[in-house]
A tleap script that builds the chain and sets N, CA, C and O, in Angstrom:
source leaprc.protein.ff14SB
mol = sequence {
  NMET LEU LEU ILE TRP ASN ARG PRO GLY PHE
  THR GLU GLY LEU THR GLU GLU GLU ARG ASN
  ALA LEU PHE GLY GLU VAL ASP GLU ILE MET
  LYS GLU LEU THR GLU THR GLY GLU LEU VAL
  ASP GLY GLN ALA LEU ALA ASP PRO ALA GLN
  THR GLN THR VAL ARG ARG VAL ASP GLY ASP
  THR GLU ILE VAL ASP GLY PRO PHE MET GLU
  SER LYS GLU GLN PHE ALA GLY TYR LEU THR
  VAL ASP CYS ASP SER PRO GLN ARG ALA ALA
  GLU ILE ALA ALA ARG TRP PRO ASP VAL ARG
  TYR GLY GLY ALA MET GLU VAL ARG PRO VAL
  MET GLU GLN ALA GLY THR GLU CMET
}
set mol.1.N position { 2.666 3.906 8.905 }
set mol.1.CA position { 1.754 3.203 8.007 }
set mol.1.C position { 2.632 3.025 6.760 }
set mol.1.O position { 3.210 3.934 6.165 }
set mol.2.N position { 2.645 1.716 6.453 }
set mol.2.CA position { 3.075 1.473 4.628 }
set mol.2.C position { 2.201 1.367 3.973 }
set mol.2.O position { 1.392 0.442 4.040 }
set mol.3.N position { 2.166 2.439 3.067 }
set mol.3.CA position { 1.430 2.357 1.692 }
set mol.3.C position { 1.990 1.658 0.636 }
set mol.3.O position { 3.207 1.665 0.449 }
set mol.4.N position { 1.162 1.015 -0.116 }
set mol.4.CA position { 1.681 0.317 -1.247 }
set mol.4.C position { 1.501 0.482 -2.291 }
set mol.4.O position { 0.436 0.072 -2.754 }
set mol.5.N position { 2.335 1.074 -3.043 }
set mol.5.CA position { 2.034 1.307 -4.551 }
set mol.5.C position { 2.880 0.550 -5.589 }
set mol.5.O position { 4.102 0.410 -5.523 }
set mol.6.N position { 1.718 -0.126 -6.979 }
set mol.6.CA position { 1.542 -0.884 -7.529 }
set mol.6.C position { 1.383 -0.538 -9.105 }
set mol.6.O position { 0.767 0.520 -9.239 }
set mol.7.N position { 1.754 -1.115 -10.309 }
set mol.7.CA position { 1.028 -1.450 -11.207 }
set mol.7.C position { -0.198 -1.738 -11.358 }
set mol.7.O position { -0.090 -2.907 -11.729 }
set mol.8.N position { -1.480 -1.483 -11.337 }
set mol.8.CA position { -2.488 -2.096 -11.349 }
set mol.8.C position { -2.724 -3.400 -12.451 }
set mol.8.O position { -3.220 -3.074 -13.530 }
set mol.9.N position { -2.514 -4.344 -12.319 }
set mol.9.CA position { -2.626 -5.720 -13.008 }
set mol.9.C position { -1.366 -6.439 -13.620 }
set mol.9.O position { -1.171 -7.282 -14.496 }
set mol.10.N position { -0.240 -5.351 -12.322 }
set mol.10.CA position { 1.123 -6.189 -12.942 }
set mol.10.C position { 1.303 -7.929 -12.482 }
set mol.10.O position { 2.194 -8.624 -12.971 }
set mol.11.N position { 0.104 -8.553 -11.278 }
set mol.11.CA position { 0.865 -9.651 -11.737 }
set mol.11.C position { -0.025 -10.638 -12.785 }
set mol.11.O position { -0.180 -11.847 -12.617 }
set mol.12.N position { -0.432 -10.047 -13.618 }
set mol.12.CA position { -0.993 -11.030 -14.567 }
set mol.12.C position { -0.100 -11.146 -15.395 }
set mol.12.O position { -0.475 -11.865 -16.322 }
set mol.13.N position { 1.410 -10.600 -15.566 }
set mol.13.CA position { 2.275 -10.616 -16.483 }
set mol.13.C position { 3.316 -11.876 -15.654 }
set mol.13.O position { 4.423 -12.368 -15.870 }
set mol.14.N position { 2.582 -11.985 -14.948 }
set mol.14.CA position { 3.696 -12.993 -14.164 }
set mol.14.C position { 3.167 -14.846 -14.137 }
set mol.14.O position { 2.065 -15.395 -14.159 }
set mol.15.N position { 4.168 -15.203 -14.095 }
set mol.15.CA position { 3.655 -16.781 -14.406 }
set mol.15.C position { 2.828 -17.444 -12.917 }
set mol.15.O position { 3.152 -16.935 -11.845 }
set mol.16.N position { 1.734 -18.617 -12.920 }
set mol.16.CA position { 1.858 -18.809 -11.695 }
set mol.16.C position { 2.728 -19.306 -10.698 }
set mol.16.O position { 2.503 -19.352 -9.489 }
set mol.17.N position { 3.582 -19.618 -11.208 }
set mol.17.CA position { 4.532 -19.699 -10.031 }
set mol.17.C position { 4.927 -18.436 -9.270 }
set mol.17.O position { 4.807 -18.338 -8.049 }
set mol.18.N position { 5.346 -17.594 -9.966 }
set mol.18.CA position { 6.080 -16.112 -9.910 }
set mol.18.C position { 4.614 -15.797 -8.663 }
set mol.18.O position { 4.709 -15.498 -7.473 }
set mol.19.N position { 3.474 -15.983 -9.416 }
set mol.19.CA position { 2.352 -15.292 -8.334 }
set mol.19.C position { 2.431 -15.875 -7.207 }
set mol.19.O position { 2.794 -15.309 -6.176 }
set mol.20.N position { 2.029 -17.316 -7.312 }
set mol.20.CA position { 2.527 -17.700 -5.889 }
set mol.20.C position { 3.738 -17.462 -4.910 }
set mol.20.O position { 3.597 -17.351 -3.692 }
set mol.21.N position { 4.657 -17.412 -5.416 }
set mol.21.CA position { 5.648 -17.306 -4.618 }
set mol.21.C position { 5.752 -15.760 -4.287 }
set mol.21.O position { 6.139 -15.409 -3.172 }
set mol.22.N position { 5.470 -15.008 -5.082 }
set mol.22.CA position { 5.031 -13.485 -4.484 }
set mol.22.C position { 3.825 -13.379 -3.371 }
set mol.22.O position { 4.053 -12.845 -2.286 }
set mol.23.N position { 2.560 -13.901 -3.686 }
set mol.23.CA position { 1.749 -14.135 -2.316 }
set mol.23.C position { 2.555 -15.219 -0.998 }
set mol.23.O position { 2.074 -15.194 0.135 }
set mol.24.N position { 3.290 -15.758 -1.184 }
set mol.24.CA position { 3.587 -16.740 -0.619 }
set mol.24.C position { 4.373 -15.619 0.250 }
set mol.24.O position { 3.808 -15.252 1.281 }
set mol.25.N position { 5.281 -15.203 0.014 }
set mol.25.CA position { 5.991 -13.880 0.302 }
set mol.25.C position { 5.032 -12.740 1.012 }
set mol.25.O position { 5.500 -12.232 2.031 }
set mol.26.N position { 4.021 -12.390 0.668 }
set mol.26.CA position { 3.237 -11.519 1.682 }
set mol.26.C position { 2.573 -12.478 2.707 }
set mol.26.O position { 2.678 -11.920 3.799 }
set mol.27.N position { 2.053 -13.454 2.824 }
set mol.27.CA position { 1.455 -14.137 3.553 }
set mol.27.C position { 2.900 -14.389 4.738 }
set mol.27.O position { 2.752 -13.921 5.867 }
set mol.28.N position { 4.007 -14.999 4.463 }
set mol.28.CA position { 4.920 -14.915 5.448 }
set mol.28.C position { 5.223 -14.041 6.317 }
set mol.28.O position { 5.282 -14.334 7.511 }
set mol.29.N position { 5.522 -12.541 5.753 }
set mol.29.CA position { 5.620 -11.489 6.097 }
set mol.29.C position { 4.438 -11.235 6.864 }
set mol.29.O position { 4.587 -11.001 8.064 }
set mol.30.N position { 3.456 -11.241 6.442 }
set mol.30.CA position { 2.097 -10.798 7.275 }
set mol.30.C position { 1.956 -11.826 8.464 }
set mol.30.O position { 1.406 -11.338 9.451 }
set mol.31.N position { 2.337 -13.141 8.576 }
set mol.31.CA position { 2.455 -14.330 9.827 }
set mol.31.C position { 3.365 -13.684 10.737 }
set mol.31.O position { 3.103 -13.669 11.940 }
set mol.32.N position { 4.690 -13.005 10.155 }
set mol.32.CA position { 5.538 -12.774 11.116 }
set mol.32.C position { 5.503 -11.588 11.723 }
set mol.32.O position { 6.184 -11.429 12.736 }
set mol.33.N position { 4.459 -10.218 11.058 }
set mol.33.CA position { 4.154 -8.754 12.067 }
set mol.33.C position { 3.186 -9.470 13.003 }
set mol.33.O position { 3.146 -9.128 14.185 }
set mol.34.N position { 2.251 -10.635 12.448 }
set mol.34.CA position { 0.968 -10.757 13.450 }
set mol.34.C position { 1.593 -11.462 14.920 }
set mol.34.O position { 1.121 -11.219 16.031 }
set mol.35.N position { 2.937 -12.529 14.614 }
set mol.35.CA position { 3.614 -13.039 15.914 }
set mol.35.C position { 4.294 -12.175 16.750 }
set mol.35.O position { 4.548 -12.332 17.944 }
set mol.36.N position { 4.609 -11.113 15.917 }
set mol.36.CA position { 5.492 -9.789 16.479 }
set mol.36.C position { 4.665 -9.389 17.329 }
set mol.36.O position { 4.858 -9.341 18.544 }
set mol.37.N position { 3.877 -9.135 16.860 }
set mol.37.CA position { 2.507 -7.648 17.543 }
set mol.37.C position { 2.950 -7.148 16.988 }
set mol.37.O position { 3.315 -6.346 17.848 }
set mol.38.N position { 3.748 -6.443 15.330 }
set mol.38.CA position { 3.170 -5.377 14.793 }
set mol.38.C position { 2.642 -4.944 14.384 }
set mol.38.O position { 2.589 -3.715 14.324 }
set mol.39.N position { 1.599 -6.118 13.612 }
set mol.39.CA position { 0.619 -5.406 12.933 }
set mol.39.C position { -0.838 -5.235 13.124 }
set mol.39.O position { -1.824 -5.949 13.301 }
set mol.40.N position { -0.564 -4.049 13.018 }
set mol.40.CA position { -2.184 -3.509 13.437 }
set mol.40.C position { -3.587 -3.760 12.539 }
set mol.40.O position { -4.600 -4.331 12.944 }
set mol.41.N position { -3.362 -3.168 11.191 }
set mol.41.CA position { -3.980 -3.479 10.527 }
set mol.41.C position { -3.466 -3.354 8.835 }
set mol.41.O position { -2.307 -3.064 8.538 }
set mol.42.N position { -4.263 -3.556 8.084 }
set mol.42.CA position { -3.857 -3.343 6.413 }
set mol.42.C position { -4.850 -4.283 5.503 }
set mol.42.O position { -4.904 -5.494 5.718 }
set mol.43.N position { -5.397 -3.846 4.783 }
set mol.43.CA position { -5.793 -4.271 3.661 }
set mol.43.C position { -5.578 -3.897 1.962 }
set mol.43.O position { -5.009 -2.900 1.516 }
set mol.44.N position { -6.100 -4.814 1.319 }
set mol.44.CA position { -5.846 -4.621 -0.687 }
set mol.44.C position { -6.946 -3.642 -0.646 }
set mol.44.O position { -7.889 -3.539 0.138 }
set mol.45.N position { -6.609 -2.957 -1.659 }
set mol.45.CA position { -7.427 -2.086 -2.339 }
set mol.45.C position { -8.228 -2.521 -3.643 }
set mol.45.O position { -7.525 -2.970 -4.548 }
set mol.46.N position { -9.603 -2.451 -3.868 }
set mol.46.CA position { -10.424 -2.891 -5.544 }
set mol.46.C position { -9.635 -2.201 -6.266 }
set mol.46.O position { -8.907 -1.268 -5.927 }
set mol.47.N position { -9.846 -2.851 -7.654 }
set mol.47.CA position { -8.943 -2.194 -9.002 }
set mol.47.C position { -9.481 -0.665 -9.200 }
set mol.47.O position { -10.608 -0.202 -9.025 }
set mol.48.N position { -8.304 -0.069 -9.615 }
set mol.48.CA position { -8.504 1.543 -9.530 }
set mol.48.C position { -9.486 1.439 -10.672 }
set mol.48.O position { -9.720 2.627 -10.897 }
set mol.49.N position { -10.241 0.697 -11.576 }
set mol.49.CA position { -11.588 1.169 -12.318 }
set mol.49.C position { -12.422 1.274 -11.408 }
set mol.49.O position { -13.409 1.880 -11.826 }
set mol.50.N position { -12.505 1.008 -10.463 }
set mol.50.CA position { -13.897 1.066 -9.267 }
set mol.50.C position { -13.698 2.185 -8.498 }
set mol.50.O position { -14.545 2.650 -7.736 }
set mol.51.N position { -12.496 2.669 -8.696 }
set mol.51.CA position { -12.241 4.354 -7.990 }
set mol.51.C position { -13.237 5.428 -8.448 }
set mol.51.O position { -13.753 5.235 -9.549 }
set mol.52.N position { -13.532 6.362 -7.871 }
set mol.52.CA position { -14.336 7.714 -8.104 }
set mol.52.C position { -13.430 8.481 -7.122 }
set mol.52.O position { -12.902 8.180 -6.051 }
set mol.53.N position { -13.456 9.977 -8.162 }
set mol.53.CA position { -12.436 11.196 -7.444 }
set mol.53.C position { -13.273 12.058 -7.232 }
set mol.53.O position { -14.166 12.278 -8.050 }
set mol.54.N position { -13.128 12.899 -5.790 }
set mol.54.CA position { -13.792 14.024 -5.454 }
set mol.54.C position { -13.067 15.291 -5.981 }
set mol.54.O position { -11.845 15.182 -6.086 }
set mol.55.N position { -13.415 16.024 -6.197 }
set mol.55.CA position { -12.358 17.276 -6.391 }
set mol.55.C position { -13.494 18.832 -6.204 }
set mol.55.O position { -14.703 18.836 -5.971 }
set mol.56.N position { -12.794 19.726 -6.357 }
set mol.56.CA position { -13.423 20.720 -6.424 }
set mol.56.C position { -12.727 21.454 -7.088 }
set mol.56.O position { -11.531 21.711 -6.948 }
set mol.57.N position { -13.863 22.027 -8.259 }
set mol.57.CA position { -13.179 22.254 -9.901 }
set mol.57.C position { -13.643 23.583 -10.285 }
set mol.57.O position { -14.491 23.458 -11.169 }
set mol.58.N position { -13.422 24.886 -9.964 }
set mol.58.CA position { -14.302 25.928 -10.055 }
set mol.58.C position { -15.516 26.392 -9.128 }
set mol.58.O position { -16.522 27.081 -9.301 }
set mol.59.N position { -14.976 25.726 -8.116 }
set mol.59.CA position { -15.601 26.266 -7.081 }
set mol.59.C position { -17.192 25.168 -6.725 }
set mol.59.O position { -17.933 25.121 -5.742 }
set mol.60.N position { -17.193 24.566 -7.781 }
set mol.60.CA position { -18.051 22.926 -7.894 }
set mol.60.C position { -17.582 22.004 -7.576 }
set mol.60.O position { -16.351 21.983 -7.589 }
set mol.61.N position { -18.367 20.716 -7.106 }
set mol.61.CA position { -17.842 19.654 -6.759 }
set mol.61.C position { -17.904 18.754 -7.788 }
set mol.61.O position { -19.018 18.546 -8.268 }
set mol.62.N position { -16.666 17.994 -8.374 }
set mol.62.CA position { -17.055 16.890 -9.992 }
set mol.62.C position { -16.394 15.845 -9.068 }
set mol.62.O position { -15.415 15.883 -8.323 }
set mol.63.N position { -17.473 14.715 -9.460 }
set mol.63.CA position { -16.907 13.602 -9.227 }
set mol.63.C position { -17.138 12.432 -10.229 }
set mol.63.O position { -18.241 12.082 -10.650 }
set mol.64.N position { -15.863 11.844 -10.567 }
set mol.64.CA position { -15.719 11.411 -11.484 }
set mol.64.C position { -15.256 9.917 -11.285 }
set mol.64.O position { -14.884 9.507 -10.186 }
set mol.65.N position { -15.306 9.061 -12.509 }
set mol.65.CA position { -14.778 7.663 -12.580 }
set mol.65.C position { -13.321 7.448 -12.687 }
set mol.65.O position { -12.686 7.951 -13.614 }
set mol.66.N position { -12.663 6.589 -11.609 }
set mol.66.CA position { -11.047 6.574 -11.901 }
set mol.66.C position { -10.487 7.239 -10.773 }
set mol.66.O position { -11.194 7.775 -9.920 }
set mol.67.N position { -9.192 7.222 -10.738 }
set mol.67.CA position { -8.144 8.003 -10.059 }
set mol.67.C position { -7.762 9.041 -10.827 }
set mol.67.O position { -7.833 10.209 -10.444 }
set mol.68.N position { -7.158 8.534 -12.423 }
set mol.68.CA position { -6.823 9.392 -12.975 }
set mol.68.C position { -5.449 10.421 -12.835 }
set mol.68.O position { -5.205 11.612 -13.028 }
set mol.69.N position { -4.700 9.175 -12.368 }
set mol.69.CA position { -3.342 9.879 -12.070 }
set mol.69.C position { -2.717 10.104 -13.176 }
set mol.69.O position { -2.919 9.709 -14.324 }
set mol.70.N position { -1.554 11.111 -12.492 }
set mol.70.CA position { -0.461 11.125 -13.924 }
set mol.70.C position { 0.859 10.023 -13.269 }
set mol.70.O position { 2.049 10.337 -13.292 }
set mol.71.N position { 0.374 8.830 -12.761 }
set mol.71.CA position { 1.444 7.586 -12.679 }
set mol.71.C position { 0.911 6.383 -12.712 }
set mol.71.O position { -0.187 5.865 -12.506 }
set mol.72.N position { 2.127 6.028 -13.072 }
set mol.72.CA position { 1.565 4.507 -13.614 }
set mol.72.C position { 1.483 3.779 -12.446 }
set mol.72.O position { 0.850 2.729 -12.554 }
set mol.73.N position { 1.996 4.064 -11.230 }
set mol.73.CA position { 1.416 3.440 -10.051 }
set mol.73.C position { 0.007 4.016 -9.512 }
set mol.73.O position { -0.427 5.166 -9.572 }
set mol.74.N position { -0.747 2.483 -8.796 }
set mol.74.CA position { -1.722 3.251 -7.791 }
set mol.74.C position { -1.306 2.772 -6.747 }
set mol.74.O position { -0.447 1.904 -6.584 }
set mol.75.N position { -2.435 3.816 -5.372 }
set mol.75.CA position { -2.253 3.154 -4.594 }
set mol.75.C position { -3.020 1.812 -4.380 }
set mol.75.O position { -4.216 1.584 -4.561 }
set mol.76.N position { -1.995 0.956 -3.934 }
set mol.76.CA position { -3.070 -0.482 -3.774 }
set mol.76.C position { -3.309 -1.035 -2.677 }
set mol.76.O position { -3.885 -2.118 -2.775 }
set mol.77.N position { -3.080 -0.692 -1.689 }
set mol.77.CA position { -3.521 -0.722 -0.101 }
set mol.77.C position { -2.397 -0.598 1.119 }
set mol.77.O position { -1.241 -0.477 0.715 }
set mol.78.N position { -2.540 -0.608 2.191 }
set mol.78.CA position { -1.793 -0.197 3.302 }
set mol.78.C position { -1.788 -1.049 4.469 }
set mol.78.O position { -2.868 -1.499 4.851 }
set mol.79.N position { -0.555 -1.378 5.187 }
set mol.79.CA position { -0.177 -1.743 6.374 }
set mol.79.C position { -0.080 -0.894 7.458 }
set mol.79.O position { 0.995 -0.307 7.582 }
set mol.80.N position { -1.069 -0.659 8.388 }
set mol.80.CA position { -0.627 -0.118 9.653 }
set mol.80.C position { 0.136 -1.160 10.758 }
set mol.80.O position { -0.271 -2.216 11.243 }
set mol.81.N position { 1.352 -0.458 10.946 }
set mol.81.CA position { 2.494 -1.310 11.890 }
set mol.81.C position { 2.868 -0.735 13.157 }
set mol.81.O position { 2.667 0.479 13.210 }
set mol.82.N position { 3.297 -1.196 14.066 }
set mol.82.CA position { 3.739 -0.212 15.511 }
set mol.82.C position { 4.981 -0.936 15.684 }
set mol.82.O position { 5.010 -1.986 16.326 }
set mol.83.N position { 6.011 -0.430 15.144 }
set mol.83.CA position { 7.345 -0.911 15.415 }
set mol.83.C position { 8.005 0.037 16.524 }
set mol.83.O position { 7.406 1.028 16.940 }
set mol.84.N position { 9.078 -0.273 16.904 }
set mol.84.CA position { 10.225 0.100 17.880 }
set mol.84.C position { 10.652 1.624 16.849 }
set mol.84.O position { 10.624 2.678 17.484 }
set mol.85.N position { 10.919 1.694 15.766 }
set mol.85.CA position { 11.239 2.651 14.885 }
set mol.85.C position { 10.726 3.193 13.726 }
set mol.85.O position { 9.732 2.646 13.247 }
set mol.86.N position { 11.296 4.351 13.066 }
set mol.86.CA position { 11.096 4.329 11.744 }
set mol.86.C position { 12.058 3.414 10.843 }
set mol.86.O position { 11.639 3.140 9.719 }
set mol.87.N position { 13.354 2.900 11.249 }
set mol.87.CA position { 14.062 2.369 10.290 }
set mol.87.C position { 13.297 0.613 10.436 }
set mol.87.O position { 13.337 -0.155 9.475 }
set mol.88.N position { 12.583 0.181 11.913 }
set mol.88.CA position { 12.148 -0.539 11.498 }
set mol.88.C position { 11.014 -0.749 10.512 }
set mol.88.O position { 11.183 -1.759 9.828 }
set mol.89.N position { 9.908 -0.075 10.254 }
set mol.89.CA position { 9.013 0.229 9.218 }
set mol.89.C position { 9.357 0.232 7.875 }
set mol.89.O position { 8.580 -0.045 6.961 }
set mol.90.N position { 10.754 0.608 7.731 }
set mol.90.CA position { 11.791 0.735 6.629 }
set mol.90.C position { 12.057 -0.283 5.840 }
set mol.90.O position { 11.990 -0.447 4.621 }
set mol.91.N position { 12.555 -1.330 7.255 }
set mol.91.CA position { 12.847 -2.673 7.170 }
set mol.91.C position { 11.761 -3.502 6.255 }
set mol.91.O position { 11.841 -3.907 5.095 }
set mol.92.N position { 10.511 -3.613 7.426 }
set mol.92.CA position { 9.794 -4.315 6.463 }
set mol.92.C position { 9.114 -4.132 5.469 }
set mol.92.O position { 8.542 -5.105 4.978 }
set mol.93.N position { 8.935 -2.484 4.720 }
set mol.93.CA position { 8.930 -2.161 3.753 }
set mol.93.C position { 9.669 -2.664 1.952 }
set mol.93.O position { 9.311 -2.860 0.791 }
set mol.94.N position { 11.040 -2.660 2.947 }
set mol.94.CA position { 11.914 -3.353 1.903 }
set mol.94.C position { 11.858 -4.676 1.473 }
set mol.94.O position { 12.575 -5.137 0.585 }
set mol.95.N position { 10.464 -5.688 2.499 }
set mol.95.CA position { 11.072 -7.110 2.342 }
set mol.95.C position { 9.366 -6.803 1.050 }
set mol.95.O position { 8.683 -7.721 0.597 }
set mol.96.N position { 9.245 -6.000 0.910 }
set mol.96.CA position { 7.248 -6.039 0.617 }
set mol.96.C position { 7.728 -6.462 -1.145 }
set mol.96.O position { 8.273 -5.680 -1.923 }
set mol.97.N position { 7.348 -7.857 -1.428 }
set mol.97.CA position { 7.719 -8.033 -2.973 }
set mol.97.C position { 7.172 -7.922 -4.059 }
set mol.97.O position { 7.340 -8.653 -5.035 }
set mol.98.N position { 6.167 -6.588 -3.927 }
set mol.98.CA position { 5.922 -5.972 -5.047 }
set mol.98.C position { 6.961 -4.700 -5.319 }
set mol.98.O position { 7.021 -3.970 -6.308 }
set mol.99.N position { 7.512 -4.691 -4.478 }
set mol.99.CA position { 8.538 -4.014 -4.631 }
set mol.99.C position { 9.701 -4.164 -5.891 }
set mol.99.O position { 10.099 -3.430 -6.795 }
set mol.100.N position { 9.936 -5.234 -5.520 }
set mol.100.CA position { 10.931 -6.081 -6.645 }
set mol.100.C position { 9.933 -5.853 -8.025 }
set mol.100.O position { 10.486 -5.845 -9.125 }
set mol.101.N position { 8.611 -5.689 -7.945 }
set mol.101.CA position { 8.492 -5.773 -9.594 }
set mol.101.C position { 7.754 -4.281 -10.287 }
set mol.101.O position { 6.937 -4.043 -11.177 }
set mol.102.N position { 8.601 -3.445 -9.270 }
set mol.102.CA position { 8.412 -1.880 -10.175 }
set mol.102.C position { 7.378 -1.441 -8.991 }
set mol.102.O position { 6.636 -0.575 -9.454 }
set mol.103.N position { 7.116 -1.677 -7.860 }
set mol.103.CA position { 5.805 -0.856 -7.177 }
set mol.103.C position { 6.456 -0.025 -6.246 }
set mol.103.O position { 7.424 0.555 -6.737 }
set mol.104.N position { 6.163 0.304 -4.653 }
set mol.104.CA position { 7.217 1.194 -4.164 }
set mol.104.C position { 5.995 0.733 -2.692 }
set mol.104.O position { 4.889 0.191 -2.679 }
set mol.105.N position { 7.050 1.370 -1.432 }
set mol.105.CA position { 6.235 1.824 -0.494 }
set mol.105.C position { 6.454 2.852 0.012 }
set mol.105.O position { 7.427 3.606 -0.003 }
set mol.106.N position { 5.465 2.877 0.496 }
set mol.106.CA position { 5.284 4.835 1.168 }
set mol.106.C position { 5.851 4.130 2.643 }
set mol.106.O position { 5.665 2.919 2.763 }
set mol.107.N position { 6.574 4.906 3.820 }
set mol.107.CA position { 6.516 4.988 5.227 }
set mol.107.C position { 6.277 6.218 5.708 }
set mol.107.O position { 7.061 7.163 5.622 }
set mol.108.N position { 5.028 6.238 6.301 }
set mol.108.CA position { 4.607 7.455 6.838 }
set mol.108.C position { 3.772 7.476 8.336 }
set mol.108.O position { 2.712 7.039 8.784 }
set mol.109.N position { 4.885 8.227 8.787 }
set mol.109.CA position { 4.192 8.031 10.420 }
set mol.109.C position { 2.700 8.396 10.598 }
set mol.109.O position { 2.406 9.006 9.570 }
set mol.110.N position { 1.917 8.342 11.176 }
set mol.110.CA position { 0.448 8.265 11.721 }
set mol.110.C position { 0.457 9.181 12.946 }
set mol.110.O position { 1.041 9.007 14.015 }
set mol.111.N position { -0.601 10.558 12.411 }
set mol.111.CA position { -0.695 11.555 13.444 }
set mol.111.C position { -0.950 10.794 14.638 }
set mol.111.O position { -1.123 9.576 14.580 }
set mol.112.N position { -0.976 11.326 15.527 }
set mol.112.CA position { -1.580 11.006 16.984 }
set mol.112.C position { -2.884 11.981 17.318 }
set mol.112.O position { -2.794 13.203 17.198 }
set mol.113.N position { -3.795 11.488 17.639 }
set mol.113.CA position { -5.161 12.191 17.793 }
set mol.113.C position { -5.332 13.762 18.868 }
set mol.113.O position { -6.321 14.478 19.030 }
set mol.114.N position { -3.597 13.898 19.591 }
set mol.114.CA position { -3.734 14.875 19.955 }
set mol.114.C position { -3.142 16.151 19.143 }
set mol.114.O position { -2.915 17.270 19.603 }
set mol.115.N position { -2.913 15.598 17.559 }
set mol.115.CA position { -2.603 16.988 17.156 }
set mol.115.C position { -1.351 16.336 16.081 }
set mol.115.O position { -1.011 15.215 15.702 }
set mol.116.N position { -0.864 17.901 15.831 }
set mol.116.CA position { 0.271 17.534 14.551 }
set mol.116.C position { 1.306 16.929 15.077 }
set mol.116.O position { 2.193 16.655 14.268 }
set mol.117.N position { 1.528 16.557 16.439 }
set mol.117.CA position { 3.235 16.313 17.148 }
set mol.117.C position { 2.697 14.845 16.635 }
set mol.117.O position { 1.698 14.126 16.592 }
set mol.118.N position { 4.631 14.954 16.138 }
set mol.118.CA position { 4.757 13.492 15.198 }
set mol.118.C position { 6.046 12.922 16.363 }
set mol.118.O position { 6.582 11.825 16.203 }
savepdb mol mol.pdb
quit
């Protein structure tokens, strides 16, 4: 799974030309992954302002608005890919345009239903 991390609203600081180029790159990558059969699933997430966080605090359940993370980057979406190797997944992640704008892609194997064996 490729987890997309970026700064919320970072595209607002881009010119229209830069935004179009960024989204065009995303479209190209998605088309390629669809054609190669590597794309399993993927979704962007809503703005972090629409987030609720549920935690246990002093034995009670607490539900608060927002992610309130100690990070400028927020989880923005994901891609699930079926690749031949972790290296191929990292190659795909390295091409994701958000990375050039201060974001990050986390590459993480998905556990199989059989258990924790990876």
